[in-house]
MARROTI-859541 format. One line per field, with one value per residue: residue in three letters; x, y, z of N, C-alpha, C, CB in turn. Coordinates in steps of 0.2 Angstrom, whole numbers, plus 5000, padded with zeros to 4 digits. Glycine has a CB too. Example, Ala and Ser with C-alpha at 12.3 -4.5 7.8 and 13.67 -1.06 7.14 Angstrom:
BEGIN
residu = [ALA	SER]
nc1 = [5066	5064]
nc2 = [4972	4989]
nc3 = [5039	5035]
cac1 = [5062	5068]
cac2 = [4978	4995]
cac3 = [5039	5036]
cc1 = [5066	5064]
cc2 = [4984	5000]
cc3 = [5039	5039]
cbc1 = [5057	5070]
cbc2 = [4978	4997]
cbc3 = [5045	5029]
//
This chain:
BEGIN
residu = [UNK	UNK	UNK	UNK	UNK	UNK	UNK	UNK	UNK	UNK	UNK	UNK	UNK	UNK	UNK	UNK	UNK	UNK	UNK	UNK	UNK	UNK	UNK	UNK	UNK	UNK	UNK	UNK	UNK	UNK	UNK	UNK	UNK	UNK	UNK	UNK	UNK	UNK	UNK	UNK	UNK	UNK	UNK	UNK	UNK	UNK	UNK	UNK	UNK	UNK	UNK	UNK	UNK	UNK	UNK	UNK	UNK	UNK	UNK	UNK	UNK	UNK	UNK	UNK	UNK	UNK	UNK	UNK	UNK	UNK	UNK	UNK	UNK	UNK	UNK	UNK]
nc1 = [5037	5024	5008	5000	4984	4977	4962	4957	4951	4941	4952	4957	4965	4978	4990	4989	4990	5003	5010	5007	5013	5026	5029	5027	5036	5048	5050	5058	5059	5048	5044	5037	5025	5009	4997	4980	4971	4958	4951	4954	4963	4978	4991	5003	5019	5028	5042	5040	5049	5055	5045	5029	5011	5003	5011	5011	4998	4998	5008	5001	4991	4998	5002	4991	4979	4964	4962	4952	4951	4960	4969	4978	4989	4998	5013	5018]
nc2 = [4942	4951	4953	4966	4973	4986	4995	5007	5024	5027	5024	5035	5035	5027	5033	5036	5024	5021	5031	5028	5015	5018	5027	5019	5008	5014	5015	5010	4993	4989	4976	4971	4978	4979	4987	4986	4991	4991	4986	4995	4993	4990	4979	4974	4968	4967	4969	4969	4973	4984	4993	4998	4993	5004	5015	5013	5017	5030	5035	5033	5042	5054	5055	5059	5051	5043	5032	5018	5006	4993	4977	4965	4952	4938	4931	4915]
nc3 = [5040	5033	5025	5019	5015	5007	5006	4995	4991	4976	4962	4949	4937	4928	4931	4944	4950	4947	4954	4968	4969	4966	4977	4988	4986	4988	5002	5017	5021	5014	5004	4992	4981	4974	4965	4963	4951	4946	4957	4966	4976	4986	4988	4999	5003	5018	5029	5045	5055	5050	5046	5049	5047	5048	5045	5031	5027	5031	5022	5010	5011	5012	4999	4993	4992	4997	5011	5014	5022	5030	5030	5038	5036	5042	5034	5030]
cac1 = [5034	5017	5005	4995	4979	4974	4957	4958	4945	4942	4957	4954	4969	4984	4996	4988	4993	5011	5012	5007	5018	5033	5030	5028	5042	5054	5050	5062	5054	5043	5047	5033	5019	5005	4991	4975	4968	4950	4948	4956	4967	4985	4994	5010	5022	5033	5046	5038	5055	5057	5040	5022	5006	5000	5015	5009	4992	5000	5011	4997	4987	5002	5002	4985	4974	4960	4962	4946	4952	4966	4969	4985	4990	5005	5015	5022]
cac2 = [4946	4952	4955	4971	4974	4992	4997	5014	5027	5025	5027	5037	5034	5023	5036	5036	5018	5021	5035	5024	5009	5021	5030	5014	5004	5017	5014	5004	4987	4986	4971	4970	4982	4978	4991	4983	4997	4991	4985	5001	4990	4989	4973	4976	4963	4971	4967	4973	4975	4991	4997	4996	4994	5011	5019	5013	5021	5037	5037	5034	5048	5059	5055	5062	5046	5041	5025	5016	5001	4989	4970	4963	4944	4935	4927	4909]
cac3 = [5034	5033	5019	5020	5009	5009	5002	4993	4988	4969	4958	4943	4931	4929	4934	4951	4952	4947	4959	4974	4968	4967	4983	4993	4985	4991	5009	5020	5024	5009	5000	4986	4980	4968	4965	4959	4949	4945	4963	4971	4982	4986	4991	5000	5008	5022	5035	5051	5059	5047	5044	5052	5042	5049	5041	5024	5026	5031	5016	5004	5012	5011	4992	4991	4991	5003	5013	5017	5026	5030	5033	5039	5037	5043	5029	5032]
cc1 = [5027	5014	4999	4991	4976	4968	4957	4951	4946	4948	4954	4958	4975	4990	4995	4991	5000	5013	5012	5012	5025	5034	5031	5034	5048	5055	5054	5057	5049	5046	5044	5027	5016	4999	4986	4970	4960	4947	4950	4959	4974	4987	5001	5013	5028	5037	5044	5043	5057	5052	5033	5017	5003	5004	5013	5003	4993	5003	5006	4993	4991	5003	4996	4979	4970	4961	4956	4946	4958	4965	4976	4985	4997	5007	5019	5029]
cc2 = [4946	4955	4960	4973	4981	4994	5005	5017	5026	5029	5029	5037	5030	5026	5037	5029	5018	5025	5032	5019	5012	5024	5025	5010	5007	5017	5008	4999	4985	4982	4970	4975	4980	4982	4987	4989	4997	4989	4991	4998	4990	4983	4974	4970	4967	4967	4971	4975	4983	4995	4994	4997	5001	5016	5019	5017	5028	5039	5038	5040	5054	5060	5058	5057	5044	5033	5023	5010	4997	4982	4969	4955	4943	4930	4921	4910]
cc3 = [5035	5027	5021	5014	5012	5004	5001	4991	4980	4966	4951	4936	4933	4932	4941	4954	4952	4953	4966	4974	4970	4974	4989	4992	4988	4998	5012	5023	5019	5004	4993	4987	4974	4969	4960	4957	4949	4952	4968	4977	4981	4990	4992	5005	5011	5027	5040	5055	5056	5046	5047	5047	5042	5045	5034	5022	5026	5025	5010	5005	5011	5003	4989	4990	4998	5005	5017	5022	5025	5033	5033	5040	5038	5037	5032	5030]
cbc1 = [5036	5015	5002	4998	4974	4979	4950	4963	4945	4935	4963	4952	4971	4986	4996	4981	4990	5013	5008	5000	5017	5034	5023	5021	5042	5054	5043	5067	5051	5040	5047	5032	5021	5004	4992	4971	4970	4949	4951	4950	4964	4989	4992	5011	5026	5029	5054	5033	5061	5061	5039	5021	5000	5000	5022	5008	4986	5004	5016	4992	4984	5009	5004	4986	4977	4953	4969	4941	4946	4972	4965	4989	4987	5006	5019	5019]
cbc2 = [4942	4957	4949	4978	4969	4998	4995	5016	5035	5028	5021	5045	5041	5019	5043	5036	5012	5024	5042	5021	5006	5026	5034	5009	5002	5025	5014	5007	4990	4993	4964	4963	4990	4971	4998	4977	4999	4985	4979	5006	4983	4996	4966	4982	4957	4976	4966	4969	4971	4989	4999	4999	4989	5013	5017	5006	5019	5038	5032	5028	5048	5058	5048	5066	5040	5042	5024	5015	4996	4993	4965	4967	4941	4931	4931	4903]
cbc3 = [5028	5039	5015	5023	5008	5009	5004	4988	4989	4965	4957	4944	4929	4922	4931	4953	4947	4940	4960	4975	4962	4962	4985	4993	4978	4989	5012	5025	5030	5005	5003	4985	4981	4967	4963	4962	4942	4941	4966	4972	4983	4989	4987	5004	5004	5026	5033	5055	5058	5041	5036	5059	5044	5056	5042	5022	5031	5037	5014	5004	5019	5014	4989	4985	4988	5002	5018	5012	5024	5033	5029	5045	5031	5050	5024	5030]
//
């Protein structure tokens, strides 16, 4: 399992947060998604056998949001 933290461009409304959470949670390999509205960040736990961190940023961009950065950490 890996934890991916994606920095977004500024989120303007709570419905943006819901759209991102719903879009990512439907992806195979995504175990947990949490959007931090005030920080414009998304924290995602993934099973890297099924999905790669780069796929997450592509999905967010496909939903219409800017990705400004990404960090990946190994979970114990």
